[in-house]
N, C-alpha and C positions, 0 to 999 in steps of 0.2 A: 099060655105061659110056659108050659113045658116044651111046647114046639119051638118057641123062640130060643130057648136055651140050646137046642140041638142044631139050630141053623148056623151056617158060616157067618162070620162077622161082616156086617154091611150088606148082606143080601136081602131081597124082598122089600127094599125101601123105595117108595114112590119118587123120592128126590132124584134118583139117578136119571130118570127120563127128562126132568127139567134141565139138568146140566148139559145133556146132549143137545137140547134145543138151543140153549144159549151159545154153545160152541159153533153150531151151524150158522147162526147170525154173525158171529165174529169172522168166520171164514169169508162170508159174502162181502162184508165191509172191507176187509183187507184186499180182496180181489179188486174191488172198485178203486181203492186208493192206488194200487200198483198200476192199474190201467190209466189212471189220471196222470201219474208221474211219467209213464212212458209216452203218453200223448203230448205232454208239455215238452219233453225232450225232443221228440220228432219235430215238433213245431219250431223249436229253437234251431235245430239243425237245418231245417229247410229255410228258415229266415236269416241264416247267417250270411249267405251271399247277398241277400237284399240289403242287409245292414251295411255290409262292406261297400256295396255300390252306392248307397246313400252317403256314407262317410267320404268316399272319394269323388262324389258328384259325377259318377259315370252311369249313363242310362243302362238298364238291365239288358236291353236287346242289342246294344252297340258293342262292337269289338274294340278293345283297347288299341290305341294307335301305337305303332312301333316307335320307340324313342332311341335317340343316339346314346352310345355309352357315355357315362359321365366324364367330362373333360378333366385334365389334370389341374389341381388347385393352383391359383395364381400365387407364386411364392411371396409376392409383396402384399397380398390381400390382408393377411394377419397383421403385418407391419402397419399398413395404412389404417386399418380399423382400430388398432391399439394406439396409434399416434407415434411418437418418437421411439425408436428401438432402444432397448436397454443395452448400453455399452459404456465403456470407460470414456468420460468426457475429455480426457487428456490425450487418449491414444486412438479412439475409434475402434471399430471391430469389423472383421470379415463375417458376413452372415451367410450361412449355408443351410438350405432347407432340402430335406429328402422326403419323397413320398413313399410310404411303406405299403406293403401288400394289402393291409386292411383299410387303406384310404386315409390314414392319419398322416400328419406332417411333423417330422422331427426337425427342430431348429438347432443349429450348432453355431456358437459364437467363438471366434478366435481373434486375438489382438492383431492390430496392424498399426503402422506409423500414421500419425495424424498429418494430413497434407494441407491443412488449413480449411478444409470444407467439413460440413457435417455439424452436428450439435456441439456446442461449447458451453460449459457452465462458467458463469462469470463470478469472480470474487473467491475462487477456491485456490488453494495452494497445497500441494502434497508435501508433507513433511515426513522424512524418514523413508525407509526402504523395506519392502517385504523381507522378513528375516530369512525366508527360504532362498532369496536371490541376493542377499546382502554381499556375498563375495564376488558377484558379477557386476561389471560396470553397466551403466545405462548408455548404450551406443549413441543415443540421441544427444548426449552431453559430452561427446568427445569429437575431436577433429584429428585427422592424421597429419603428421608433420615429419620432416627429416629427423627430428629429435625425439620422436615417439608420439603417442596419442595424448593430446593435451585437452584439458577440460575447457568447455565452452558453455554458454547459456543455451538452452534448448530452444527449438522453434516456437514453443508456446510460452517462453519466458521463464521456464523452470531452471533454477540454478543448482549446480552441484552442492552448494552449501545446504540447500534444502533437501535434495534427494538423498544425501548420505548422512544427514543429521540423525542423532539419536533422539527420538521423541521423548518428551517429558510430560508430567501430569497436567501442567497448566495451572496448578494451585498457586494461590497468592501466599507463598511462604518463603522462608529463607532458602536460598539456593547456592550451592557451592559446586564449582567445577574443579576437578583435579586432572592435571595434564602431566603424564609421565613420558619424558622424551628419551632419545638415544636408542630407540628400538632399531634392531638390525645390525648394531655394532657388535653385540655379543649374542651368540646363538643361544646359550643357556639362559642369559638374562632376558632375552626376548621371549623365549618359550615360557619362562616362569611368569613374566608379566602378563602374557596373554592368558595363561592358565589360572593364575591365582588372584589377579586383581578383579574386582567387581566389574561387570560390563558397563556400569555407569561411568567408569573412569575413561577419559580420553587418552589415546595413545598417539605419540608423535614419532614418525619414522625418520631417522637420519638418512639423507639421500646418498650418503657415502657408504651405507651399510650393505650387507650381503643378503641375497635371497629375499629381497623386499616383496616381490609379488607373492611368494608363498606365505610370508608372515602377514602380509596385508589380508589375504584371504582368510587365514586362521583368525585374525583379530576381528574381522567383520562377521564371521560365523559365530564368534563368541559374543557378539552384540556391541562391540566397542565403536565409538566414533573415532575417526583417525585424522591426523594432520601430517603434512610433510614438513620436515625441519631443514631449512636451507641455510648454509653458512654465509654470514655477512662479516664484513671487515671489522675487527676490533681496533681499539686505539693503539695497541702495541703490536700490530701486524708489521712485519712478518715474524717477529719473535714468537708471537702467539698466532699460529696458523690454524684456522678452523678446518682446513682440508682442501682437496681439489674442488674447483668450481666455485670458489668463494667470490661473492659479489664485492667489487672494489670501487672506491670513489674515484680513482684515477683513470679508469678505463671508460670507454664510451657507453652511452645508454644502450646502444644496439648490442654491444658485447655483453653487458649485464643482463639484458633481456634474453640473449642466447643462453647464458648460464642458468637463468631462472627457468627457461623452457626445458632445458636438459634435465634439471631437477624435477620439474613437473611430470616429465615423461617416464620417470622411473616406475611409478605405480599409478593406480587409479583409485576411485572410491573415497577420496578425502574431501573434507569440507573446507580446508583452508591451508594457509602457509604460516609457519612459525619460524622466527629467527633463531639461529644458533650463533651466540655471541653477537658481534655487530655494533658495538658501541659507537664507533666512528661513522659507519655507514648510516645508521639510524639518525645520527645527529646532523646529517647533510641533506637538507630538504630537496636540493637540486638533484642529487643522485637518487634519492628515495622516491620522488614523485613518479617517474616513468614506471618503476617497478610496481608500486602500489596501484597505479592506474591500470596496469595490465592484469593484476590480480583481481581488481574490481570488475573489469570488463569480462572476465571469465567466470564470474558468479561465485567467487570464493571469498572467504574472510581472511583477515590477517590478525594473528596473535603476537603481540609484543610481549616478551617474557618479563618486562618491567625492570630489568636490571640496569638500564641506562637512564640516569636522570636527565640527560641531554637529548633524549629521543624526540624527534619531530613527528612521530607517527600520528599522534592525535590531530595535529594541525592539518597535515596532508590528507589523512583519511577522511576527516569531516568535510574538507573542501571538495573531495571527489566522490563523496557518498559511498565510501568503502566500509562494509561491515567490519568492525575491529573490536578488539578486546585487549586488556592488559593484565599481566600477572600481578597479583597483589603481594605474593610472598613466595620466596624460594624455600622449599621445605627441608631440603637435605644438604644445606651448606655444611652442617656438622653430621658426619655419617655415622650416627648411632641411633638405634631404634627409639630410645627414650627421648633423645633430643628432637627427633622427627615428630614424635607424638606431641611434644610440647608445641612445636610449630603448627601442627594441625589444630591444636586447641586454640592457638592464637588466630589462625585463619577463621575458625568458627566465630571468634569474638568480632573479627572484622566484618564477617557476613551478618552478624547480629546487628551491627551499627548501620551498615550500608544496604542490607537486604540481599546482597550477592557478594561473592568473592571467588577468586581463581588462585589456586595453588599450583606451583610448578615443581616437578621433581624429576629425577633420572631413574633409569631402570636398574638400580642397585638392590641387592637382596634386602638390606636394611630398610630401604624406602618401600619396597613392595610389602614387607611384613607389617610395617607401621601403618601404611595406608589401608591395608586389608583389615587390620584390627580396628582402626578408627572408624572406617566405613560401617562396620557392623554396629558400633556403639552409637554413632551419630544418627542413624536412622530411627533410633528409639527416642530421640530428642526433637523429632518433628522437622528435621532438616533434610532436604532433598539434594542428592548428588545428581548433577545433570551434565550433558554433553556441553562442551565449550561453545558450540554454535548458538545455544539458547541464550547465552549471555553477551553475544556480540551486539554492539551498538551500531545503529544505522542512522543516527541523527546527523543533521547538517549543521555546520557552524553558523550561528545567527549573524 
């Protein structure tokens, strides 16, 4: 008992020998485990080539044959496997494929003019123009002439009336078009109309105005649909002279067409022609027919301002299938803002009865102010202001 008290803690115990024996068995077991793992690894390394040969179906003893470098991919292979290439159905596309260093093919599509071949989608009609390109004309819808570049129907049947139209929602609701004319005659008035009027308002440019090409581009960039305003002979001509280039009932159809073409060549990107005055001319079906027929052939609409009760526009236009429209109300006969607002309210009532209506105004400050204010209010009453082309009738006289 006393001896144990003087011995160091844990010494002279039999259990120490048993722990050493267990430790020896653990070392032996671990050594066998490591040897087994190493053996499996060596086996896998040696079998790797065999596995690869089996996967590629190449006999172990045979030497792989030399193969030719891979040929350049067929540029049309992807197109043929995928079917019809993705391109604009109206214009086609140039397709350029480039082989990169890593073997992939980069395909680049660029537009080209449609030559009548290639894929064509049936029953589609493009309405409106990309806003980024709205100030530029579509060259396919123009022809060169001694009097300037004149509008024509494109090779695929697309009309300037459709190309330069302002798109609308297509909703079945009340629609009103507001046409503000006389642009180009006053620089400040033109600038203010383009800047302050909503883009839904249609602008008509007087062909006797100044800097028309510049103003046209600014109006198109602002989102407006535009018309050209051509002078026609009034009843009291020449006391009331609309200006140079007026179409007259007493001159030949050829001369009147020459004057019309000269007016058409002043600018581009318009959807149609609107009369300036012209009570006498519009009442003469014989004089009117060749002019309206030419407008129709060129894919344009004709807007009659509605001021002449004797106008033969409807009869002639329906007979030749010319898209046409009529002004329902002149808005600024009395040049005061309050009076113009009352006329706009009257126009709204007309549209409520008919479903559509067209109001005509000039680029006076009072008119611009009234139209801008009314446009903001009417949108809250479920009425849509649209470009005049969306209200043009193309019906044929029964």
